[in-house]
N, C-alpha and C positions, 0 to 999 in steps of 0.2 A: 679721351673719353672712355669714362666707364664703364667695365664689360657687369651687366644687368647683375643679383644676385639672384639665382636658381631661389622659390620659395624650398623651405623641409619640407618631404612627403614625412606625415608623419604613418607612424605602424599602426596599423591595426592592432584593438589591445582584445583581448581571448580570454572570455574566463566563465573555470567550471557550474554548473547548478543542477544540484540533482534535485527531480523525483522522482515518487513514490508513485506507481502507475501500477493499475489496478491492472491484471488479467483477467479478460472475456476469453468463457472459449463454449461456445454455442456446441449445441447438441442436438439433430434432429426427434422428434420436430421444432423446427430452428419458431415458431410463433407461437407452440407449449414455451420455451427457452423462455421467450417475450415476454411471454405473461408470469416466468419467475421473477425476470424485472422489473416489474410491473409490482409485483407485490412486494418486494423486499422494499421500490420506489413509498411504495404506501404504507409500510410498517416504521419508514422515516424518510420521511420527503426534505428533500432536497444532502440525502448524504454522497450520490453521486453530483451538484455541482460544482462545475467549477475543476473538478479531477482528475484525469486526465485518464483515460481505457486506452488497452493493448485489446486487438482482433486478433483473439487466437485458431486459424482455424483448418489446422490438424485436422479436429476430429469431424469434417462436414467436408462433403461434395457440392460448394456451389458454385454455379457460370458466373460469369462479370453481373448479369443483372442482380441474380440472387444477392450477390456482395451489396449489390449494391440500393437495393433492396432494405439489406441485413442491417446497414449505413442509416437508413435517409430514416428506418427503423427508432436508431437506438436517438438520432440528434431529432427527433419529433419527443424523443424521452427527456430531452436536455442533457447528454451522454457524450464529450467529449469523444472524437475517435484520437486517440497523438499517430498509431501506424496500427501495420495488421501482420503476421508473422505468419509459421505454417500455412503459405499459398505458391501456388508460381507468380513467376511480376508478371506474365504473359496476361493474368486475369485480371490487374488492375492497374485502372484507367488516371491517364492527367490528374483524375481529376480530384482519383480518389486519396486519404491517408499515404505514407509512402510505406514499403516489405521497411520491416526493422528484420536484426538479427543480431545473436548475442549477445541480447538482450536477459540480466544477471539482479539479485540483491544486492545494492554494494552502494558504497557513497562517493560522486564524484571534487576529490581534492588540489589544489592545488601544486600544482610541483613544485616545487624545491632545489637548486644545488645541490649535494651529496657530503656531505662534509666528512671525513674521517672519520675511521671509526674501531673502536679496542671489538666492539663485544658486539654481537645481532641484539634489536631492540624488538623488541613483539609487539607489540598491538594487544590494548584490556580484553577480555574477553567478555568485562560486566561494565556494567555502570551504575552509578552507585549518584540519588539526585537526592538533595538535604530536604530544599526547598521544594512547594508543592507545584502541581502543571498548571495552570490556571486553565479555563475558558480561553479559547483562540489561540492556544497552543500547540505545537505539536515538538513530541522528541522520537528520533528517528538512530537504535541506536545494533545496524543490521550485523555487528559482528559478536551478540550474547548475550546474554540476561541485562536489564534494568530490574534496577530496584528501586521506592520512590517514596519513603521515608512520610511524603505527608497525601494530601490525596488528588488528585482526579477531577478536571472539575468536568464543566457540560462543555461540551459541544472542546474538548481539548483531546487531544490526541494521542498516542504512544505507540507504537510501532520497533518488534525487539526481534531481534535473527531466534533469540531465547524463548526461559522463561521472564514473562513478568509479574514482580511482587508490586504491591500497593498497600503501605502499612496506615493507609484510612479511607475515605470511602475513595468509590473509584462509580463516574460517574460519565466518563469520557468514552472514546472508546479504546477498548487495546485491542493491539492487532499483535499476537506470536507467533514466533516460527517459521518469519515470513522468507530462509532461509528455504526454507523444504521439510524443518524438522519437527518432527509426527510426534516429541517425547517433549514440547515446549507443555508448556504451567499457565495457566494467571490467575492465583492467588489474591485475593481485596479480602478489609476488616470487612467493608459494607458493600455489600456493592447494589450499585443504581446504574447497570451501565446501559448506553445504549447499541453497544454493539462491542461482542466478543470474536475476534476470530483466530483459530492457529491453523496453520497450511492453511490459509486458503477455508475451512469448515469457519462457517459464523451462528454467532443465535441475535438475532436484533431484541433489543426494550421486551419487545412482545413476546417472545420466542424465553423468554426465563421464567420459571417458575414464576407466581406471585410470591407465594409462603418464603423462595429465598429473598426478596429486594429488601435489602439492611440488612443482613445479616451477612456475618465471613462463612466467603463461599470458596471454590476452585473450581476451574473450564481445567479440560482435557481432552484427548482427541481416544474415541475407543474403535478405530477401525475408520470409516466416513464420518463419525458420530462426532457430534460432539459434547459432550458431560460436561453439568453446569450442575454439579452437591454444596450443601455445609457442610464449614470445616469446623474437626467436630472441638 
């Protein structure tokens, strides 16, 4: 009698996938901070829809019930909280998002066997795109500058660790200096942006001076304030 053949067990396949998460740092009074969130949503409806968000509570001292109320308030605004930072785990309940640590701006790539090399390879510090970034597309390059020879369409997004250079119209969202590089700048030949951000400081379309619309412009940080001026 032949022995029964045991079915071969398949290994679980794991894949890495990176997402750019917004980090919210509430300040007191929290209600006033929520009003600022409401103002941002009013200026740019749907901006946070479907985007992962991390809450950094290191700047506030909230009880367990206070954290729960904050999470509920964000959920009422259709803001999805991926995790929580900057608080003791004892203040979180099992129903709350998990406590996260070690977050950094980087891309997750699958590991591959290393080949013998005679010299060290270095990662590129700039990205050049010869084609336009069309509506709905996202470009993420946290290692350095991004240069786009075409335009950035409405609803598109460009995220860079360094500066962003757009040699056409910038109609979507551009976020530079995401790794904390405060010296990063944003340049474009025609500013019609939905949102500009450098190191977390941002301005939406309603904040940008109407006199600059459709003109060459640059954005940079002056202290904790974003400045946007015309390019001569």
